[in-house]
C-alpha positions as CSV (number, residue, x, y, z in Angstrom):
1,M,198.2,-74.1,30.6
2,L,196.4,-74.5,26.6
3,I,199.8,-73.5,25.3
4,Y,201.5,-75.8,26.9
5,I,200.0,-78.4,26.2
6,F,199.1,-77.0,22.2
7,I,203.8,-77.0,22.0
8,A,203.8,-80.9,23.5
9,I,201.3,-81.5,21.4
10,F,202.1,-80.5,18.0
11,I,205.5,-81.5,19.3
12,A,204.6,-85.3,19.3
13,I,202.4,-85.0,16.0
14,G,206.4,-85.0,14.8
15,M,207.6,-87.3,16.5
16,V,204.8,-90.0,15.9
17,I,205.0,-89.2,12.0
18,F,209.1,-88.7,11.7
19,D,210.8,-90.1,14.7
20,C,208.6,-93.0,14.6
21,N,208.2,-93.8,10.2
22,D,211.0,-95.2,8.6
23,F,210.1,-94.2,5.3
24,K,212.4,-93.0,3.1
25,K,214.5,-89.4,4.6
26,N,215.2,-87.2,1.9
27,G,214.8,-85.2,-1.7
28,S,211.7,-82.7,-0.1
29,T,211.0,-85.3,3.0
30,R,213.8,-84.1,4.0
31,Y,213.4,-80.9,4.0
32,F,209.9,-80.9,5.6
33,I,210.5,-82.8,8.7
34,Y,213.4,-79.9,8.9
35,F,211.5,-77.0,8.8
36,Y,208.4,-78.9,11.1
37,F,211.3,-78.9,13.2
38,L,212.5,-74.8,12.9
39,I,208.7,-74.7,13.6
40,C,209.2,-77.1,17.3
41,C,212.1,-74.9,17.6
42,F,210.3,-71.3,17.5
43,L,207.3,-72.3,19.0
44,L,209.3,-73.2,22.5
45,W,211.7,-70.4,21.8
46,F,209.0,-67.4,21.5
47,V,206.9,-69.3,24.6
48,L,210.6,-68.8,26.4
49,A,210.8,-65.8,25.1
50,F,207.9,-63.3,25.4
51,R,206.6,-64.6,28.6
52,G,205.4,-62.2,31.1
53,D,206.6,-61.9,35.2
54,I,205.5,-65.1,35.6
55,A,208.6,-66.5,38.1
56,V,210.2,-64.9,40.9
57,D,213.4,-63.9,39.3
58,M,212.6,-62.0,36.3
59,K,212.6,-58.8,38.2
60,S,215.5,-59.2,39.7
61,Y,217.1,-60.0,36.5
62,S,215.5,-56.8,35.0
63,S,217.2,-54.7,37.2
64,D,219.9,-56.6,37.0
65,F,219.7,-55.6,32.9
66,Y,219.4,-52.3,34.1
67,T,221.7,-51.6,36.1
68,I,224.8,-53.2,34.3
69,G,223.6,-51.8,31.2
70,K,223.8,-48.3,32.3
71,M,227.9,-49.4,33.4
72,D,231.0,-48.3,32.1
73,W,233.1,-50.7,30.9
74,K,235.9,-49.4,32.9
75,T,233.3,-50.4,36.4
76,L,233.1,-53.3,34.9
77,K,236.3,-54.6,34.1
78,S,237.4,-53.1,38.0
79,S,234.6,-55.6,39.2
80,G,236.6,-58.5,38.9
81,L,235.1,-62.2,38.8
82,R,231.6,-61.4,40.1
83,L,229.6,-57.8,40.8
84,G,228.3,-57.4,43.8
85,E,228.8,-60.5,46.8
86,Y,226.7,-63.6,47.3
87,N,224.2,-62.6,45.4
88,G,225.9,-60.9,42.9
89,T,226.9,-61.5,39.2
90,E,229.3,-63.5,37.4
91,I,232.1,-61.0,34.6
92,G,231.0,-63.5,31.6
93,F,227.8,-62.7,32.2
94,A,227.9,-59.5,32.8
95,I,229.1,-58.6,29.9
96,I,226.8,-60.3,28.1
97,V,224.1,-57.7,29.9
98,K,226.0,-54.6,28.7
99,L,226.5,-55.6,25.3
100,L,222.7,-56.6,24.4
101,Y,221.7,-53.1,26.1
102,I,224.2,-51.3,23.9
103,I,221.9,-53.0,20.8
104,S,218.7,-52.8,23.2
105,D,217.6,-50.7,26.5
106,S,214.2,-52.9,26.1
107,E,213.8,-55.6,28.9
108,I,211.6,-58.0,26.0
109,F,214.8,-58.0,24.3
110,F,216.5,-58.2,26.8
111,F,215.0,-62.0,28.0
112,A,214.2,-62.8,24.3
113,A,218.1,-63.1,23.6
114,M,218.5,-65.3,26.7
115,A,215.9,-67.5,25.2
116,F,218.1,-67.6,22.1
117,M,220.8,-68.0,23.4
118,T,219.8,-71.0,25.7
119,L,217.5,-72.6,23.6
120,V,219.3,-72.3,19.8
121,P,222.4,-75.2,21.1
122,I,219.9,-77.6,22.2
123,F,217.8,-77.7,19.5
124,I,221.3,-77.8,17.3
125,I,222.7,-80.6,19.2
126,I,219.6,-82.2,19.5
127,K,219.9,-82.8,15.6
128,R,223.0,-83.8,15.0
129,L,223.0,-86.0,17.5
130,S,219.6,-88.0,18.0
131,G,218.8,-90.4,16.3
132,M,215.4,-89.4,16.9
133,P,214.6,-85.1,17.1
134,F,211.1,-84.6,18.4
135,L,211.6,-87.8,21.7
136,S,214.6,-85.6,22.4
137,L,212.5,-82.1,21.8
138,L,209.7,-83.3,23.9
139,V,212.3,-84.6,26.9
140,V,213.4,-81.3,26.5
141,Y,210.5,-79.6,26.8
142,V,209.3,-81.5,29.5
143,I,211.6,-82.6,31.9
144,G,214.5,-80.1,30.5
145,I,215.9,-77.4,31.5
146,F,213.3,-74.9,29.4
147,F,210.7,-74.5,32.7
148,P,212.8,-73.8,34.9
149,A,214.5,-71.5,32.6
150,F,211.8,-68.9,33.3
151,N,213.1,-68.3,36.1
152,I,216.4,-68.9,36.5
153,I,217.8,-67.4,33.5
154,R,221.6,-67.1,34.5
155,S,221.9,-70.5,35.6
156,C,219.7,-72.1,32.4
157,L,222.2,-70.0,30.1
158,A,225.1,-71.9,31.3
159,Y,223.6,-75.4,30.9
160,G,222.3,-74.9,27.6
161,L,225.6,-73.5,26.6
162,M,227.1,-76.5,27.5
163,A,225.9,-78.6,25.4
164,L,227.2,-77.3,21.8
165,L,230.8,-79.0,24.7
166,I,228.7,-82.2,24.1
167,Q,229.8,-82.5,19.9
168,D,233.8,-81.6,21.2
169,I,233.8,-84.6,23.6
170,I,233.0,-87.4,21.5
171,D,235.7,-86.1,18.5
172,G,238.4,-86.3,21.4
173,K,239.1,-82.6,21.2
174,I,240.0,-82.0,24.4
175,K,241.0,-78.6,23.8
176,K,238.1,-77.1,22.6
177,F,235.8,-79.1,25.3
178,Y,238.1,-76.4,27.8
179,F,238.4,-73.3,26.1
180,K,234.9,-73.0,25.2
181,L,233.9,-74.0,29.2
182,I,235.9,-71.1,30.6
183,P,233.5,-68.1,29.3
184,I,230.7,-71.0,30.6
185,I,232.0,-71.3,33.9
186,L,232.4,-67.2,34.0
187,I,228.4,-66.7,32.8
188,H,227.4,-69.1,36.6
189,I,230.7,-70.5,38.0
190,S,228.9,-73.9,39.2
191,S,229.4,-74.6,35.7
192,V,233.3,-75.8,37.9
193,I,231.9,-79.2,38.3
194,M,232.5,-80.3,34.4
195,I,235.8,-79.2,34.1
196,P,236.3,-83.4,35.1
197,L,232.8,-84.1,32.4
198,Y,235.2,-84.6,29.7
199,F,237.7,-88.0,31.0
200,L,234.4,-88.9,33.4
201,V,231.9,-89.5,30.1
202,R,234.4,-91.2,27.4
203,S,235.6,-94.0,30.1
204,N,234.4,-97.1,30.2
205,F,231.8,-95.9,33.2
206,L,229.2,-98.1,33.2
207,D,231.6,-101.5,34.5
208,K,230.3,-103.9,36.9
209,R,232.9,-102.6,39.5
210,K,232.4,-99.1,38.7
211,I,228.1,-99.2,38.7
212,I,228.6,-100.4,42.4
213,I,231.4,-98.1,43.1
214,S,228.8,-95.4,41.9
215,F,225.8,-96.6,44.5
216,I,228.3,-97.1,47.4
217,L,229.9,-92.7,46.9
218,T,226.2,-92.1,46.6
219,I,224.7,-93.7,49.3
220,C,227.9,-92.3,51.4
221,I,227.3,-88.8,50.6
222,V,223.1,-89.0,51.3
223,I,224.7,-90.5,54.7
224,F,227.0,-87.7,55.1
225,A,225.9,-84.7,53.6
226,E,226.3,-81.4,55.5
227,P,230.0,-82.4,56.2
228,I,230.5,-82.8,53.3
229,F,228.6,-80.2,51.2
230,L,229.9,-77.6,54.4
231,V,233.9,-78.8,52.8
232,A,233.3,-78.8,48.8
233,D,231.2,-75.8,49.9
234,K,234.6,-74.1,51.3
235,L,237.3,-75.4,49.3
236,L,235.8,-75.0,45.7
237,F,233.8,-71.3,46.4
238,D,234.5,-70.2,49.5
239,S,231.5,-70.7,51.5
240,F,229.5,-68.6,48.5
241,Y,226.8,-71.4,48.6
242,G,226.0,-71.7,52.0
243,T,226.2,-68.5,52.5
244,I,223.3,-67.6,50.5
245,Y,221.0,-70.2,51.3
246,N,221.2,-69.2,55.0
247,G,224.6,-72.1,55.9
248,M,223.3,-75.5,54.3
249,S,221.2,-76.4,51.3
250,L,220.0,-79.5,52.4
251,D,216.5,-79.1,51.9
252,G,216.3,-82.1,48.6
253,R,213.3,-82.7,46.5
254,N,210.4,-85.5,46.7
255,I,211.4,-88.9,44.9
256,V,208.0,-88.7,43.1
257,S,209.8,-85.2,41.2
258,A,213.4,-87.1,40.3
259,L,211.0,-90.2,38.6
260,P,211.5,-89.8,34.9
261,E,215.2,-90.0,35.9
262,I,215.0,-92.9,38.8
263,I,213.4,-94.9,35.5
264,T,216.1,-93.6,32.7
265,I,219.6,-95.6,35.4
266,I,217.3,-98.7,36.1
267,I,216.9,-98.3,31.8
268,I,220.2,-97.5,31.5
269,I,221.4,-100.8,33.6
270,M,219.7,-103.1,32.3
271,L,220.5,-102.5,28.9
272,K,224.3,-101.5,29.5
273,K,225.0,-104.7,27.8
274,H,223.3,-104.5,24.9
275,I,224.7,-100.2,24.2
276,D,228.0,-101.0,21.6
277,M,230.1,-98.8,23.5
278,S,233.0,-99.0,21.4
279,D,230.8,-96.6,20.3
280,M,231.6,-92.8,21.5
281,K,229.6,-91.4,20.9
282,K,227.1,-94.0,22.0
283,K,229.3,-94.6,25.2
284,V,229.9,-90.3,25.6
285,I,226.1,-90.2,25.2
286,V,225.0,-92.7,28.0
287,N,227.5,-92.0,31.0
288,G,226.4,-88.9,29.9
289,A,222.2,-89.5,30.1
290,Y,223.7,-92.2,33.6
291,I,226.0,-89.5,35.6
292,C,222.6,-87.0,35.8
293,C,220.5,-89.7,36.9
294,I,223.3,-89.9,39.8
295,L,223.4,-86.4,40.3
296,S,220.0,-86.8,40.7
297,L,219.1,-89.3,43.2
298,L,221.8,-87.2,45.4
299,S,219.4,-84.5,45.2
300,L,217.2,-86.4,47.2
301,K,219.1,-85.3,49.9
302,I,220.6,-82.6,48.7
303,G,218.9,-79.6,46.8
304,I,221.9,-78.0,45.4
305,F,222.5,-81.3,43.1
306,S,219.7,-81.1,40.8
307,R,220.7,-77.8,39.1
308,Y,224.2,-80.2,38.5
309,S,221.5,-83.3,36.7
310,S,220.4,-80.1,35.3
311,M,223.8,-79.7,33.6
312,L,223.2,-82.7,32.4
313,N,219.6,-83.3,31.5
314,I,220.2,-82.7,28.1
315,F,222.1,-86.1,27.8
316,I,219.2,-87.7,28.6
317,A,217.6,-86.4,25.7
318,L,220.0,-87.8,23.4
319,C,219.9,-91.2,25.3
320,Y,216.0,-92.2,25.1
321,P,216.3,-93.2,20.7
322,I,220.4,-94.6,22.1
323,L,218.4,-97.1,24.3
324,F,215.1,-97.4,22.5
325,S,217.2,-99.3,19.5
326,V,218.9,-101.5,21.7
327,I,215.9,-103.3,23.8
328,P,216.8,-107.0,23.0
329,I,212.6,-107.7,22.6
330,K,211.4,-108.2,19.2
331,I,208.0,-106.8,18.3
332,T,207.0,-107.4,14.7
333,F,204.3,-105.7,12.7
334,N,205.1,-106.5,8.7
335,G,208.0,-107.9,9.1
336,K,209.2,-104.8,10.7
337,N,210.6,-104.6,14.4
338,K,208.8,-101.9,15.7
339,T,210.4,-102.0,19.6
340,R,212.0,-98.6,19.3
341,N,208.6,-97.2,18.2
342,L,206.3,-99.1,21.1
343,M,208.7,-97.6,23.3
344,A,208.2,-93.9,22.1
345,I,204.8,-94.3,21.6
346,I,205.0,-95.0,25.6
347,S,207.1,-92.6,26.4
348,L,205.2,-89.8,24.5
349,I,202.5,-91.2,27.0
350,F,204.2,-91.2,30.0
351,L,206.0,-86.9,28.4
352,I,202.6,-86.1,27.6
353,M,201.1,-87.8,31.8
354,W,204.9,-85.8,33.9
355,L,203.5,-83.1,31.8
356,L,199.7,-82.4,32.6
357,I,200.8,-83.0,36.5
358,S,203.7,-80.7,36.5
359,L,201.2,-78.0,35.4
360,S,198.9,-78.6,37.9
361,D,200.9,-76.8,40.4
362,S,202.7,-74.8,38.3
363,P,203.5,-71.3,39.2
364,Y,203.3,-70.6,35.5
365,V,200.1,-71.3,34.8
366,P,197.9,-69.1,33.6
367,Y,200.9,-68.7,30.4
368,I,201.5,-64.3,31.4
369,Y,202.2,-63.2,27.3
370,A,204.4,-59.9,28.0
371,I,201.5,-58.0,29.3
372,K,198.3,-60.2,30.2
373,S,197.4,-63.9,30.8
374,I,196.9,-65.9,27.6
């Protein structure tokens, strides 16, 4: 557990020193901040990349690596969009596995490469779009896809790559968005749910009428979960999920596990009138965070929605700095508004506590580095 706590503290130090201070960030200071951020990113990648057998699916992915790696290209080509049946692998992921096997037949290299491809897009988009990059990094670490990536590797690879689509949405580059989305869908078919994302997050999603409609729809979906799930699964996935999850996937999450998203959606609704929605960057990020929270609420009834909310979790990480900057209450110190900094510290305390609670009953404790426990 100590290694996880150390990483959280290391990122938190960066947040307190760099995110919560108004010193001029130029010259050598800017380079030092960038260097510290890179160290934080490296620590996250290293822990994810060189973990031992501490997740249920690792043996399965290790087996897939050698099985697919030894296939010839003709066999891969003739397999269609999915290798195998219900527990099969999408062709996009299979091609990545095959290419990695050509480079090296070491499974340690395979897991390290998966970690790199999953996390680096997230690091890039945080550095580019977040007003408080260390806070956003801590959110990804504690309540984002970092720990799920220990196990659901293929899904999290798709979620990580999706982070790169956010800039295209902000810039209004619809062709680039869908061009990049296609290979992500070929890595994990559940990514098809992101097809309408471009239009949803660019719309005026947070006006009063749409908020009411979204909550009514959420309640209706929760009430009529079973028939909706079965029909959607049949139409979109040819009953794929209904089959691999023994007919249904209605084992919802515990409400406590969705507490971060519940808090986030409450803050978004409270502060929405203070957010400049004419700024496309803010509109896209806040709308994305709101949709993520709605999907998370749905997952309280339908467990599979937790995967869809995970796809958009990066929006929550990017959203907090925006929300903290528009809080109407001003807390000053030495004539400077410190409200954003105070909220960041409160968030830091919450995230550290959440991490400790999560680790107290985690299958990833103790951390195993390749062979032995640390």
